C-alpha positions in Angstrom: 10.6 90.8 2.0 7.9 93.6 1.8 5.2 94.1 4.5 2.4 92.8 2.3 4.5 89.7 1.4 4.8 89.0 5.0 1.2 89.4 5.7 0.2 86.9 3.2 2.6 84.4 4.4 1.3 84.6 8.1 -2.2 84.5 6.8 -1.4 81.2 4.9 0.1 79.6 7.9 -2.7 80.7 10.1 -5.2 78.9 7.7 -3.1 75.9 7.7 -3.1 75.9 11.7 -6.9 75.9 11.8 -7.4 73.1 9.4 -7.2 70.5 12.1 -6.7 70.3 16.0 -3.8 68.1 15.3 -2.1 70.1 12.7 -1.7 73.1 14.9 1.9 71.7 16.0 3.0 71.3 12.5 3.7 67.6 12.8 1.7 66.3 9.9 3.8 64.3 7.5 6.4 63.0 10.1 6.4 59.4 10.5 6.6 58.4 14.4 7.1 54.6 14.5 7.0 52.6 17.8 10.6 52.8 19.2 10.6 49.2 20.0 9.6 45.8 18.2 6.7 44.6 20.0 3.6 42.4 19.3 0.8 44.8 19.1 -1.6 42.6 20.8 0.5 42.0 23.8 0.9 45.6 24.3 -2.7 46.2 23.9 -3.7 43.3 26.3 -1.3 44.2 28.9 -2.4 48.0 28.8 -6.2 46.7 28.9 -5.8 44.4 31.8 -8.1 45.7 34.3 -9.9 48.1 32.1 -13.4 49.1 33.2 -14.8 48.5 29.6 -16.3 45.1 28.6 -13.9 44.2 25.7 -14.2 41.7 23.0 -11.3 40.3 21.2 -9.0 42.5 23.8 -9.7 46.0 22.7 -13.3 46.0 20.9 -15.8 48.0 23.2 -18.7 45.6 23.7 -21.8 47.3 22.1 -24.2 48.5 24.7 -27.1 49.4 21.9 -26.6 46.1 19.8 -27.1 42.6 20.9 -23.7 41.8 18.9 -21.2 43.5 16.9 -22.9 43.5 13.3 -23.3 45.9 10.3 -26.7 45.5 8.5 -27.1 47.3 5.2 -23.6 48.8 6.0 -25.3 51.4 8.6 -22.0 51.1 10.6 -19.7 52.5 8.0 -18.9 56.2 7.8 -20.5 58.0 4.7 -19.0 59.3 1.7 -19.8 62.9 0.7 -20.7 64.2 -2.9 -16.8 64.4 -3.6 -16.2 60.6 -2.8 -14.4 61.5 0.5 -15.3 59.7 3.6 -15.2 62.3 6.4 -14.7 61.1 9.9 -15.1 63.9 12.5 -12.9 63.7 15.6 -11.9 65.5 18.8 -8.8 64.9 20.6 -8.7 65.3 24.5 -6.4 68.2 25.6 -4.6 65.9 28.1 -2.2 64.8 25.2 1.3 66.3 24.9 2.2 67.9 21.6 4.5 64.8 20.7 1.5 62.4 21.5 -0.6 64.6 19.2 2.0 64.6 16.5 2.0 60.7 16.6 -1.9 60.5 16.3 -1.7 63.2 13.4 0.8 61.1 11.6 -1.2 57.9 12.0 -3.9 59.8 10.4 -1.9 60.9 7.8 -1.5 57.6 6.0 -5.2 57.3 5.7 -5.3 60.8 4.2 -2.4 60.1 1.6 -3.3 56.3 0.7 -7.3 56.1 1.1 -10.2 58.2 0.5 -10.7 58.5 4.4 -10.5 61.9 6.0 -10.3 62.6 9.8 -11.7 66.1 10.0 -11.9 68.2 13.1 -15.6 67.9 14.4 -17.7 71.3 14.4 -21.4 70.2 14.7 -21.5 66.7 13.3 -23.6 64.5 15.2 -21.6 61.3 14.6 -17.9 61.5 15.6 -14.9 60.0 17.3 -13.4 61.2 20.5 -9.9 60.4 21.2 -9.3 60.1 24.9 -6.9 59.2 27.5 -9.0 56.3 29.2 -7.9 53.3 30.9 -6.6 51.3 27.8 -6.4 51.0 24.2 -9.7 50.4 22.7 -12.3 51.5 20.1 -15.8 50.6 19.0 -16.6 48.6 15.8 -17.5 50.9 13.0 -19.7 54.0 13.3 -22.0 53.4 16.2 -23.7 56.8 16.1 -23.3 60.1 18.2 -20.0 60.4 20.3 -17.8 57.1 20.2 -14.7 57.0 22.1 -11.3 55.8 20.7 -9.1 55.2 24.0 -5.4 55.9 23.7 -3.9 55.7 26.9 -0.9 58.1 27.4 2.4 56.2 27.9 1.0 53.0 26.5 -1.3 53.3 23.4 0.0 56.4 21.7 2.4 54.6 19.1 1.9 54.8 15.1 0.7 51.2 14.4 -1.6 51.0 17.3 -3.3 54.4 16.8 -4.0 52.9 13.3 -5.2 49.7 14.5 -7.9 51.4 16.7 -8.9 53.7 14.1 -9.4 50.8 11.7 -11.5 49.3 14.3 -13.4 52.5 14.3 -13.9 52.3 10.5 -15.2 48.6 10.5 -12.5 46.3 10.6 -12.1 43.1 12.8 -8.9 41.6 13.8 -7.3 39.5 10.9 -7.2 36.2 12.6 -11.1 36.1 12.9 -11.5 36.3 9.2 -14.1 33.6 8.0 -11.4 31.8 5.8 -8.6 32.0 8.5 -8.6 28.2 9.1 -6.7 27.8 5.5 -3.9 30.1 6.9 -3.4 29.8 10.5 -4.1 27.2 13.1 -5.7 28.1 16.4 -4.2 26.0 19.0 -7.2 25.6 21.4 -5.3 23.6 23.9 -3.1 26.6 24.6 -6.0 29.3 24.7 -6.9 30.4 28.0 -10.7 28.7 28.4 -12.2 32.1 29.5 -10.5 33.7 26.5 -11.8 31.3 23.8 -14.4 33.6 22.3 -11.7 35.9 21.2 -10.9 33.4 18.3 -14.1 33.0 17.0 -14.4 33.4 13.1 -16.6 36.4 12.1 -18.9 36.3 9.0 -16.3 39.1 7.4 -16.5 40.4 4.0 -12.8 39.6 2.7 -13.3 41.8 -0.4 -11.3 39.1 -2.6 -8.1 40.3 -0.6 -5.5 37.7 0.4 -5.2 36.9 4.0 -2.4 39.2 5.4 -0.1 37.9 8.1 1.6 41.3 7.8 -1.6 43.0 8.7 -1.6 45.8 11.6 -4.8 44.0 12.8 -3.4 40.6 13.2 -2.9 38.9 16.7 0.6 37.6 17.9 1.3 34.1 18.1 1.0 33.8 21.9 -1.9 36.0 22.4 -4.3 34.7 25.3 -2.0 31.8 26.0 -2.5 29.6 29.1 1.0 30.2 29.9 3.9 32.5 28.5 5.6 31.4 25.2 3.0 28.9 24.2 1.4 29.6 21.0 -2.2 30.1 20.5 -1.9 31.0 16.8 0.4 29.1 14.1 0.7 30.3 10.7 0.4 27.5 8.0 1.9 25.9 6.3 4.9 28.1 7.2 5.0 28.2 11.0 8.0 30.7 10.8 6.0 33.4 9.2 6.0 36.4 11.5 2.4 37.7 12.6 1.4 40.6 14.9 3.5 43.6 13.6 3.2 47.0 15.2 4.7 49.4 12.8 1.8 50.4 10.9 -0.8 49.6 8.2 0.2 47.0 5.5 -0.5 47.6 1.8 -3.2 45.0 1.9 -4.6 47.0 5.2 -4.8 50.1 3.0 -6.3 48.2 0.0 -9.1 46.8 2.3 -10.0 50.4 3.3 -10.2 51.5 -0.4 -12.1 48.5 -1.2 -14.7 48.7 1.7 -15.3 52.6 1.0 -15.0 52.4 -2.7 -12.1 54.9 -2.6 
């Protein structure tokens, strides 16, 4: 290979490495799944136990500048540019290892390949997400304005499905079990719910975008979430109680469909 060809390849590789802070390690496109099958909300709640943040539904940051989580006139959604691409600027804390950055990058890559969402390295944008190693797994609901933290605590939250779960919150998605029509698909066993956690099961005034209820959503609570004692079900699928809920491997096809519908991809 002559010198000019070698130089051209080096320049190409350098350009790719500058595209995103999470692509510097060259991990984009390698799927990193959670090594163990675990209810995603169990992991989140165990991790967030004792968090200094005021959290709603286990991992949604209580809004400090709004009276309630709401989205008037779609002002909490990220904006689409002239190319019909929704750019979400982000930065990543330097505390994460190369492997952890690869997990975050690959969680983002599904959005890039399946939707019009693009997580882009922040330059001077005012509104952006900051992925940080704080005391739990949590996010704000939708675009809040300015810097907003998506917390992915090292050793506890940096898993493919869990990263996507928190990013979906940041894009403006609630947990599946709080859908406005959820009572047709699941039964909330209020007698098994810890009294101080009952608010976490309140239905939201959601825009379901004419999509089916998704038991397989990465946003669905597990069957025993917030129970008064281990093993008691707080959520039972109906009519078939054997249906699995609370998977943690990654976005379902319906999760992806909803992103595309919400953002007009």
